[in-house]
N, C-alpha and C positions, 0 to 999 in steps of 0.2 A: 504494500500500500504506500506508494510514494508518488506524489504529485509534483513533477518537475517541469511543468509547462512554463515556458519562458514568457508567455503572453496570455492574458486572460481572454483575449479575443481569438487567439490562434492565428492571427494575421502576421506573416513575415516576422517572426521573433528576432531575426538578426537585423532587421531594419528599424527596430524600436528606437525612437529618438532618445537622446540623453535627458531631454526635458519635455514636458507636455506642450502641445500646440497652444493650449489656453494660456500657459505661462509665457510662452514665446511671444504671443500677441501683445502682451502688456509691458514687456521689458523694453527699456531704452538705455542707450549708452549713458553712463553717469557723467561723462566728460562733455559731450555736446548734445545730449538729449535726443539723438536721432534713433530710429528703429534699429534693431539688431536682427541678424539672421543666423540660423544654425548652419555651420560649415564644418563637417566632420564632427569632432568632439569639442568644438569651440563656438562661442557666440561671437559674431563679427559685426562691428558697427558698420552700417551701410554707407555712412558719409565719409568717415576718415579711416576705416579699417582697423580700429582698435580691436584687440582680441581678448576674450575672457574665457578662462577654463571652466569646466563643469566637473564638480566632484560629487559623486553619489547622487546625481540628479539635481544638485544645487549649484546654480550659477554663482561664480565668485566674481562679482562685479565691483570690486574695490578699485579706486583710482590707483592706489599703490601697487596693485597686482596686474595692471594692464600689460599686454604684450603688443609689440609692434610688428 
């Protein structure tokens, strides 16, 4: 009796995003307030390209932690 399903819906478990679409829609770059998009395992500012990592489904969007 082991339930090891990677996804509750069963849809493409390997394509499961690091964060939910709902959260992605409300996030903005803390530096310039522009929208961000998910690129691989990072959130990327659509205006200036600032990159933010995601750890355990939590975006780390601190100005001190930005990647260029």
